[in-house]
C-alpha positions in Angstrom: 0.0 0.0 0.0 1.6 3.3 -1.0 2.4 5.7 1.9 -0.2 8.4 2.5 0.8 11.9 1.4 0.3 14.6 4.1 -2.3 17.2 3.3 -1.1 20.7 2.3 -2.0 22.3 5.6 -0.1 19.7 7.5 3.0 20.1 5.3 2.8 23.9 5.8 2.4 23.4 9.5 5.4 21.1 9.6 7.6 23.5 7.7 6.6 26.4 10.0 7.4 24.2 13.0 10.8 23.0 11.8 12.2 25.7 9.5 13.7 28.8 11.1 13.8 30.3 7.6 10.1 29.9 7.1 9.3 31.3 10.6 11.5 34.4 10.0 10.0 34.9 6.5 6.4 34.8 7.9 7.4 37.1 10.8 8.9 39.6 8.3 5.7 39.8 6.2 3.5 40.1 9.3 5.8 42.9 10.6 5.3 44.8 7.4 1.6 44.4 7.5 1.3 45.5 11.1 3.6 48.4 10.6 1.5 49.6 7.6 -1.9 49.1 9.1 -1.3 50.0 12.8 1.8 52.3 12.9 1.0 53.6 16.4 0.8 50.1 17.8 3.9 49.1 15.8 6.1 51.7 17.5 5.4 49.9 20.9 7.1 46.7 19.5 10.6 48.1 19.7 11.5 46.1 22.8 11.0 42.8 20.9 13.9 43.5 18.5 16.1 45.2 21.2 15.6 42.4 23.7 16.7 39.8 21.2 19.8 41.8 20.2 20.7 42.3 23.9 20.5 38.5 24.4 22.8 37.8 21.5 25.3 40.5 22.5 25.7 38.9 26.0 27.3 35.8 24.4 29.3 37.3 21.6 32.4 38.2 23.7 32.7 34.8 25.6 32.1 33.0 22.3 34.8 34.9 20.4 37.2 34.3 23.4 36.6 30.6 23.5 36.8 30.1 19.7 40.1 32.0 19.4 41.8 30.4 22.4 40.8 26.9 21.3 41.8 27.7 17.7 45.3 28.9 18.7 45.9 26.0 21.2 44.8 23.4 18.7 46.7 24.9 15.8 49.8 24.9 17.9 51.4 27.6 15.9 51.3 31.2 17.1 53.2 32.5 14.0 50.4 31.0 11.8 47.9 32.9 13.8 49.8 36.1 13.3 50.0 35.5 9.5 46.2 35.0 9.4 45.7 38.3 11.2 48.1 40.1 8.8 46.5 38.6 5.7 43.0 39.4 7.0 44.0 43.1 7.4 45.4 43.2 3.9 42.2 41.7 2.5 40.0 44.1 4.6 41.8 47.2 3.3 41.7 46.1 -0.3 38.0 45.2 -0.1 36.8 48.3 1.8 38.8 50.6 -0.5 37.3 48.9 -3.6 33.8 49.5 -2.1 34.6 53.2 -1.6 35.8 53.5 -5.2 32.8 51.7 -6.6 30.5 54.0 -4.6 32.3 57.2 -5.9 32.1 55.9 -9.5 28.4 55.1 -9.2 27.6 58.4 -7.6 29.5 60.3 -10.4 27.8 58.3 -13.1 24.2 58.5 -11.8 24.3 61.9 -10.0 21.5 60.9 -7.5 21.4 64.3 -5.8 21.5 66.6 -8.9 18.6 68.9 -9.4 17.5 68.9 -5.8 18.9 72.4 -5.1 18.6 72.2 -1.4 19.4 75.2 0.8 21.6 73.9 3.7 20.3 76.7 6.0 16.8 75.1 5.9 18.0 71.8 7.2 17.8 70.9 10.9 21.3 70.0 11.9 20.1 69.5 15.5 18.5 66.3 14.3 21.9 64.9 13.4 23.2 65.7 16.9 20.2 63.8 18.3 20.9 60.8 16.0 24.6 60.7 17.1 24.1 61.6 20.7 26.6 64.4 20.3 29.4 61.9 20.0 32.4 61.7 17.7 34.4 59.0 16.0 37.7 58.2 17.7 41.0 59.3 16.0 43.4 56.6 14.7 45.5 56.9 17.9 42.4 56.7 20.1 41.1 53.7 18.2 44.4 51.8 18.7 44.6 52.7 22.4 41.0 51.8 23.0 41.7 48.4 21.5 44.0 47.6 24.4 42.1 46.3 27.4 42.4 48.0 30.8 40.6 45.2 32.6 40.2 41.5 31.8 36.6 41.5 33.1 35.9 45.0 31.7 36.5 43.9 28.1 33.8 41.3 28.4 31.4 43.6 30.4 31.7 46.4 27.8 31.5 43.9 24.9 34.7 45.3 23.3 35.4 42.7 20.7 38.9 43.9 19.8 39.9 43.9 23.5 38.5 40.4 23.8 40.5 39.3 20.8 43.7 40.6 22.3 43.0 38.8 25.6 42.2 35.6 23.7 45.5 35.8 21.8 47.4 36.2 25.0 45.6 33.3 26.7 46.1 31.1 23.7 49.8 32.0 23.5 50.2 31.2 27.2 48.6 27.8 26.7 51.0 27.1 23.9 53.9 28.2 26.0 53.0 26.2 29.1 51.9 23.1 27.2 49.1 20.7 27.9 51.1 19.0 30.6 51.3 22.0 33.0 47.6 23.1 32.6 45.9 19.9 31.4 42.4 20.9 32.5 42.2 24.5 31.1 41.8 23.8 27.4 39.1 21.1 27.8 37.2 23.5 30.2 37.3 26.3 27.5 36.1 23.8 24.9 33.2 22.7 27.1 32.3 26.4 27.8 32.3 26.9 24.0 29.8 24.1 23.5 27.6 25.5 26.3 27.6 28.9 24.6 26.6 27.4 21.3 23.7 25.6 23.0 22.6 28.9 24.5 22.7 30.4 21.0 20.3 27.7 19.9 17.9 28.6 22.7 18.0 32.3 21.8 17.5 31.7 18.1 14.1 30.3 18.8 13.1 33.9 19.6 14.4 35.2 16.2 10.9 35.3 14.5 9.5 37.4 17.3 12.5 39.8 17.0 12.1 40.1 13.3 8.4 40.8 13.6 9.0 43.6 16.1 11.9 45.2 14.2 10.1 45.2 10.9 6.9 46.5 12.3 8.7 49.4 14.0 10.6 50.3 10.7 7.5 50.4 8.6 5.4 52.1 11.3 8.0 54.9 11.8 9.1 55.6 8.3 6.3 54.2 6.1 6.8 53.4 2.5 6.6 57.0 1.3 10.3 57.7 1.9 11.2 55.2 -0.8 9.4 57.4 -3.4 11.2 60.5 -2.2 14.7 59.0 -2.3 14.1 56.4 -5.0 17.1 57.3 -7.1 19.5 57.2 -4.2 18.1 53.9 -2.8 18.2 52.2 -6.2 21.8 53.4 -6.8 23.0 52.1 -3.4 21.4 48.7 -3.8 22.7 48.4 -7.4 26.2 49.3 -6.3 25.9 46.8 -3.5 24.8 44.1 -6.0 27.8 44.9 -8.2 30.1 44.6 -5.2 28.6 41.3 -4.1 29.0 40.0 -7.7 32.7 40.9 -7.4 32.9 39.1 -4.1 31.5 36.0 -5.8 34.1 36.2 -8.5 36.9 36.6 -5.9 35.6 33.7 -3.8 35.4 31.5 -6.9 38.9 32.5 -8.0 40.6 32.0 -4.6 38.7 29.0 -3.3 36.6 27.5 -6.1 33.5 27.9 -3.8 30.2 29.4 -4.9 28.9 32.4 -3.1 25.3 31.6 -4.2 25.6 28.2 -2.6 27.0 29.8 0.5 24.0 32.2 0.5 21.7 29.2 0.5 23.7 27.6 3.4 23.2 30.7 5.6 19.8 31.7 4.3 18.3 31.7 7.8 21.0 33.9 9.2 20.8 36.3 6.3 17.0 36.7 6.6 17.4 37.3 10.4 20.1 39.9 9.8 17.8 41.6 7.3 14.9 41.6 9.6 16.8 42.9 12.7 19.1 45.2 10.6 22.0 43.9 12.6 24.9 41.6 11.7 25.7 41.1 15.4 22.4 39.2 15.8 23.7 36.4 13.6 27.4 36.5 14.4 27.5 33.4 16.7 25.5 31.3 14.3 27.6 32.4 11.3 30.8 31.5 13.2 29.4 28.1 13.9 28.4 27.5 10.3 31.8 28.7 8.9 33.5 26.2 11.2 31.2 23.4 10.1 31.9 24.4 6.5 35.6 23.6 6.8 37.2 26.9 8.0 39.7 26.3 10.9 38.7 27.6 14.3 41.6 30.1 14.6 40.8 31.6 11.2 37.1 32.0 12.0 37.7 33.3 15.5 40.1 36.0 14.3 38.9 37.0 10.8 35.2 37.3 11.4 35.1 39.4 14.7 38.0 41.6 13.4 36.0 42.2 10.2 33.1 43.6 12.2 35.4 46.6 13.0 37.7 46.7 10.0 35.7 45.4 7.0 32.4 47.3 6.8 32.1 47.1 3.0 28.4 48.0 2.9 29.0 51.0 5.1 31.9 52.1 2.9 29.7 52.0 -0.2 27.0 54.0 1.6 29.4 56.6 2.9 31.0 57.3 -0.5 27.7 57.5 -2.3 26.1 59.5 0.5 28.9 62.1 0.5 28.5 62.8 -3.2 24.7 62.8 -2.9 24.9 65.5 -0.2 27.3 67.6 -2.3 25.2 67.3 -5.4 22.0 68.1 -3.5 23.4 71.4 -2.1 25.0 72.3 -5.5 28.7 71.7 -4.6 30.8 70.3 -7.5 33.6 68.3 -6.0 36.9 68.2 -8.0 38.8 65.0 -8.6 41.3 66.0 -5.9 38.5 66.5 -3.4 37.0 63.1 -4.3 40.3 61.5 -3.7 40.4 63.2 -0.3 36.9 61.7 0.3 38.4 58.2 -0.3 41.4 58.8 2.0 39.3 60.3 4.8 36.7 57.6 4.6 39.4 54.9 4.7 40.2 56.2 8.2 36.7 57.2 9.5 35.0 54.0 8.4 37.3 51.9 10.6 36.0 51.2 14.1 32.5 52.4 13.4 30.8 49.3 14.8 28.9 49.8 18.0 29.0 53.7 17.9 25.5 55.3 17.7 24.9 57.2 14.5 28.4 56.2 13.3 27.5 56.7 9.6 26.5 60.3 10.3 29.6 60.9 12.3 31.7 59.7 9.5 29.8 61.8 6.9 30.1 64.9 9.1 33.9 64.3 9.6 34.3 63.9 5.8 32.3 67.1 5.1 34.3 69.0 7.6 37.6 67.8 6.1 36.6 69.0 2.7 35.4 72.4 3.8 33.1 72.7 0.8 30.1 70.8 2.1 28.1 72.3 5.0 28.1 69.8 7.9 24.4 70.4 8.5 23.7 69.0 5.0 24.2 65.5 6.4 20.6 65.8 7.8 19.5 65.1 4.2 20.1 61.4 4.8 18.2 61.1 8.1 15.0 60.0 6.4 16.6 57.3 4.3 19.3 56.0 6.6 17.2 53.2 8.1 16.2 52.0 4.6 19.9 51.5 3.8 20.4 49.1 6.7 19.4 46.1 4.6 22.0 46.9 2.0 24.7 47.5 4.6 23.9 44.4 6.6 24.0 42.0 3.6 27.1 43.5 2.1 29.0 43.7 5.4 28.1 40.1 6.3 28.9 38.6 3.0 32.2 40.6 2.8 33.3 39.2 6.1 32.3 35.6 5.3 34.2 35.7 2.0 37.2 37.1 3.9 37.1 34.1 6.2 37.1 31.6 3.3 39.7 33.5 1.3 42.2 34.1 4.2 41.7 30.5 5.4 42.5 29.2 1.9 45.4 31.6 1.6 46.9 30.3 4.9 46.0 26.6 4.3 43.4 26.6 7.1 40.4 25.6 4.9 39.2 22.0 4.4 38.2 22.6 0.8 36.6 19.2 0.2 34.4 19.6 3.3 33.5 23.1 2.3 32.3 22.0 -1.1 30.4 19.1 0.3 28.6 21.2 2.9 27.8 24.0 0.4 26.5 21.5 -2.2 24.2 19.9 0.5 23.1 23.3 1.7 23.6 22.2 5.3 26.4 21.2 7.6 27.3 17.6 8.2 25.7 16.2 11.4 28.0 16.2 14.5 29.7 12.9 15.0 28.4 10.7 17.8 30.6 10.6 20.9 33.0 7.6 20.8 33.7 5.7 23.9 37.4 5.5 24.7 38.6 2.0 25.3 40.9 1.3 28.2 44.5 1.6 27.2 46.1 -1.6 26.1 49.0 -1.0 28.4 46.7 -1.5 31.4 45.5 -4.9 30.2 48.5 -7.0 31.2 48.5 -5.4 34.6 44.8 -6.2 35.1 45.4 -9.8 34.0 48.3 -10.2 36.4 46.2 -8.8 39.2 43.4 -11.4 38.4 45.9 -14.3 38.2 47.4 -13.3 41.6 43.9 -13.3 43.2 43.1 -16.7 41.8 46.4 -18.1 43.1 45.7 -16.9 46.6 
């Protein structure tokens, strides 16, 4: 008798029950509907997304610490870890500079702000101060000094990823120096803590659909869909430039590793949809780290390259900043010369570093760039207040893919990538199941001693 085929409602119910991707997709649509129909109610849903992001942030620092320490200790080569860091920084600088140049070329070609003829004196610059909290981006010296921890516990308490990375490198180096014989219980304890943290990530991810629903409802409720019509030319240009950059990432990944970016997108589709819904790459960082490890990238490469990329490799933000600077100049009628545009690239290469975690960092970087040129009124940055939130999706996708490609490329460059495993996992669209625990047999050296003991007892 042929097996009965479940009815359509049952199949849909099973998919919604078992697939995080389906749950997040439904939550995304419901959030848009609620935000459009009941904008006042939608504004009260902000705590749903914020609460989820807070939960994720609590485990990022300990997770990065555990992954990096275990990666260094297992690799057994601190020099190799240093090479990975250096190669990652080279990759980051090339990628982010390319993003800046693509943004400038696109803005010059399309001229998204031409014809607007905005009078800067009519703009409310106080709104920019409210958005940034009156803060400022750190200088290069301050950025380097701030990366050095002043307290072991403080680095974790303040969620300073670069400080946590430095501490993890020191602890990993100390474990290599002492060897497993002097501290035999430390590394297994850190590995067990890592597994506990990944289990906690699994628990928190069950709340992801609720977070996406709340975040999307708030976005549509506050900004509506009318802003898309007002800034249509700028929005289309930014997303088209991001699509071009992602296509170049796909070519680079294929050239360096032979892997397909589109298959990788299918592999992390749940995380990508969650990042889009919450407008945050931090919300998916633990899961992406886990998936990169299961896709063949070595622990030390994943633990160093991905978290560092969150501060040094903001490709989507670089695209937005370069296009946004020229959009503002064109809107207020300022014609930037080639020399001034080169200055824009140089300034943004510095100001775009270390933006992660700073409120209103994009506006701070734009204000700093406008001030350095002297030709664009700093208050003109307020032109982008209405459209900034719409650009989050572009920034999130580009930043996340840029950092994941960097992990694969640097791992392959350093010989820290299991290419056969990576191809198998990406072809399947899911990670291999974790191996079952294997019981360790009693060492053979102990068997003769046990037999001798039994013989002696029989003789007595």
